Each structure stands twice: as C-alpha cells, then as structure tokens.
VOGU-3710 file (C-alpha; in Angstrom, 3 decimals, decimal comma):
1> mssaadgelp> 92,059/155,961/61,539  88,602/154,589/60,665  88,228/152,608/57,409  85,823/153,652/54,648  83,623/150,896/55,874  83,302/152,190/59,360  82,929/155,873/58,118  85,728/158,791/58,154  85,978/161,865/59,175  85,186/164,481/56,561
11> ppapaaaesl> 88,113/167,129/55,052  88,170/170,562/56,539  85,430/172,903/55,733  86,066/174,923/52,447  86,218/178,729/52,137  82,596/178,757/50,709  81,326/176,999/53,773  81,948/179,955/55,955  80,256/182,097/53,403  77,105/180,303/53,438
21> fgprlplavr> 77,015/179,042/57,227  78,219/182,177/59,004  78,211/181,562/62,720  76,629/178,315/62,179  79,576/176,948/60,425  80,607/174,666/63,653  77,141/172,922/63,300  77,572/172,400/59,541  80,972/170,558/60,470  79,339/168,508/63,214
31> yarmlttdav> 76,688/167,508/60,453  79,593/166,759/58,139  80,874/164,419/60,442  77,555/162,497/61,114  77,235/162,149/57,409  80,692/160,699/56,988  80,459/158,279/60,090  77,039/157,292/61,468  75,295/157,932/58,155  77,949/155,723/56,585
41> vrglvgprea> 77,860/152,821/58,770  73,918/152,863/58,786  73,954/152,679/55,134  72,507/156,260/54,441  75,473/157,731/52,459  78,158/155,710/50,269  81,322/155,402/51,751  82,822/157,204/48,943  81,271/160,343/49,560  83,266/161,661/52,500
51> priwdrhlln> 86,141/163,275/50,537  83,398/165,128/48,449  80,912/165,558/51,339  81,290/169,514/51,515  81,334/170,640/47,683  79,010/168,083/46,417  76,456/167,666/49,321  76,223/170,340/52,020  77,419/173,275/49,969  75,584/172,127/46,841
61> savvgelipa> 72,363/172,006/49,255  72,819/175,303/51,069  73,263/177,213/47,751  69,361/176,450/46,982  68,670/178,935/49,761  69,267/181,738/47,020  66,027/180,968/45,402  64,031/180,976/48,665  62,427/183,811/49,947  62,869/185,054/53,650
71> gasvidvgsg> 60,977/183,461/56,483  59,729/181,004/54,184  58,073/177,467/54,886  59,970/174,805/53,453  59,440/170,810/52,692  62,173/168,561/51,756  60,729/165,659/50,327  62,731/162,319/50,377  65,288/164,329/52,285  67,347/160,926/52,921
81> aglpgvplal> 69,969/161,763/55,161  68,609/165,245/55,602  69,866/166,832/52,278  69,130/169,717/51,304  66,901/170,463/54,193  69,280/170,177/57,109  71,949/172,517/55,138  69,338/175,121/54,276  67,975/175,093/57,966  71,906/175,882/59,014
91> arpdltvtlv> 72,460/178,470/56,626  69,037/179,979/56,730  68,071/180,568/60,369  64,754/182,366/58,926  63,321/179,095/57,681  61,371/176,648/59,038  61,739/173,037/57,408  59,811/169,886/57,314  62,022/166,741/56,475  59,757/164,182/54,809
101> esmarrtefl> 61,357/160,530/54,207  59,424/157,387/54,242  62,314/155,069/55,646  62,241/154,259/59,294  66,209/154,057/59,561  66,307/157,512/58,175  63,781/159,195/59,883  65,610/157,699/63,094  68,756/159,331/61,706  67,105/162,689/60,840
111> tevvaalsla> 65,781/162,906/64,257  69,115/162,382/65,835  70,391/164,871/63,670  68,031/167,332/64,561  68,525/167,116/68,150  72,525/167,210/67,793  72,489/170,325/66,064  69,747/172,188/68,359  67,311/172,427/65,279  63,989/171,418/67,064
121> drvtvvrgra> 62,530/174,688/67,374  62,586/175,022/63,426  62,915/171,569/61,847  60,344/168,702/61,925  61,098/165,103/61,057  57,673/163,258/59,371  57,687/159,730/58,258  55,632/159,079/55,233  55,611/159,083/51,492  54,994/162,476/49,626
131> eecpgrvppa> 51,791/161,373/47,914  50,482/160,536/52,057  51,540/163,986/53,004  48,790/166,408/51,773  46,379/166,983/55,026  48,844/165,502/57,412  51,639/168,256/56,465  50,350/171,974/55,822  51,330/173,333/52,710  54,467/175,125/52,339
141> avvvaralap> 55,782/178,281/50,509  58,838/176,393/48,823  59,080/172,360/48,443  62,798/170,871/47,956  63,674/167,817/46,494  67,389/166,543/45,469  67,842/163,514/43,121  64,490/162,330/43,813  62,599/161,515/40,726  62,109/162,474/36,974
151> ldrlaawclp> 60,279/165,944/36,816  56,967/164,363/35,989  57,050/162,008/38,911  58,521/164,495/40,898  55,899/167,526/40,132  52,892/165,178/40,882  54,619/164,213/44,610  55,797/168,062/45,267  53,403/170,134/43,859  50,359/169,245/46,085
161> laevggvvla> 52,509/169,853/48,953  53,114/173,609/47,817  50,895/176,507/48,536  48,999/177,863/45,510  51,446/180,282/43,856  54,199/178,437/45,896  57,135/176,939/44,373  59,129/173,734/43,787  62,957/173,655/43,859  64,579/170,416/42,154
171> vkgasaqeei> 68,240/169,825/42,776  69,058/168,252/39,337  72,346/167,431/37,230  73,709/167,961/33,838  70,257/166,467/32,580  67,919/168,976/33,703  67,385/171,007/30,349  66,766/167,564/28,627  64,176/166,633/31,353  62,226/169,763/30,966
181> atharavrrl> 62,093/168,912/27,294  60,872/165,570/28,018  58,383/166,258/30,818  57,474/170,196/30,823  53,917/169,267/29,193  53,217/166,849/32,071  54,536/169,195/34,703  51,727/171,753/33,466  49,234/169,500/33,302  49,642/168,687/37,077
191> ggsqpvvhrc> 49,343/172,273/37,433  52,676/173,294/37,606  54,366/176,499/35,825  56,865/175,883/32,578  60,149/174,463/34,341  62,967/177,024/34,751  66,665/176,208/35,321  68,771/177,884/37,675  72,344/177,993/38,601  73,005/178,614/42,381
201> gvgllevpat> 76,240/179,230/43,454  77,949/180,762/40,907  81,277/182,314/41,968  81,148/180,665/45,160  81,304/176,683/43,867  83,416/175,188/41,431  80,749/173,395/39,740  77,443/175,365/40,671  73,999/173,671/41,763  71,477/173,159/38,890
211> vveihrrr> 68,154/173,645/40,209  64,823/173,438/38,374  61,832/175,878/39,599  58,329/175,086/39,002  55,676/177,330/40,376  52,055/176,013/41,697  49,588/177,538/39,422  46,492/175,917/40,814
//
C-alpha cells in the first residue's frame, strides 16, 4: 500500500456521489484517485485530505451546481487542483467550464485531468491571475471560487469576469456571515449586489456547502 507521502487511494464513493454524478460517477472516481495520488505527490493536495476527498472536496464542490442555471458558462477562479470546476463539469454535462489558475504545476495537472476525464470539449484550462483575465477570457454567466480570499478581494477579482447580470458564487466556511458583515459595503462599491448565503446539498451531505452569492450589477 502506498504511504501518505506517496499518495493513497481514496475511500469508496459515498451514496451521495451517485446522486450527484449519475452515469459519470466512474469519471468522478478516477478524478478522486488522481487527487489522492498524483496531486498529493505533486504537492497540490495535502496528504491528510485522502480520507475526506469525497465529502470535503468533490461533493462539496458538485452541490454548488444547485445555484447554476442550465447551459451556463462557468469560470473557476483559482482552480488549484480543479475544485470546484472539475466536479461541476462532471456533475453537470450541460456546463462549459474555464479553469483559471496562475501556477504552472497546477495548470499542468489540470490539463492532464481534462484529458484523462475526456472533458476537453467543455473544459478549458487558462494559466493566469484573475486580474489578468478580463479581455483574455470571455465573461461568464457564473464565476465560482473556493477558499480563494476574503469577499472584498474575491469580488474585485471575480466580478469583472462575470457578465453584467451574471453571478459570483463563493464557496465559504462558517465565517460567511461574518465576512458579509465586514465586506458587503466593499462588494457593493465594486459593482456587486448585497451578498446572500445559501446552503447547498441540504439532505444530501452531512455538512452542506456554504455558498455566498453576489450578482454583478454593472
């Protein structure tokens, strides 16, 4: 058996994974394996994440699709090892997804993931910082980010990548309401709406995902 330092196999997919990924579950299982082996060896995922790769990462990302309209274009800012963009692309084959990541070793891994999961027709990898992407990447109906930055900085980076009338969805933790209280004024000043908190995956996940929704007003 591989040591944690060398990467290890993920636990079996939980029942919720079949509900979210449907016939694409085998691809999600393959991605989970890449995250807990190759991504660990290359320093993209912590070795202690393997036992919770499904609940904490894949499912927590996929349930964000509850807030995304059918056929939407999606930009995942600071995609890292592909979260939440790759699980969203697997769970929602109607979406087109652009994975934006600034680090070369991460974009190399993302490119390998896209090829291994046969997603090249719907998923594009772009190397660059979010603030460099307006003009390089067409505005999207939905911009997603996970554990990226406090809401004021996140809004500054992500709102310009959304269409006017589009939405930014930020996957957050328990501090979401506190962040809103601290940064709502800055978000509105940047052209965003009053941030709203949603819980995604209620009744499906033991711990639902906390997602902050911000609409681009101008």
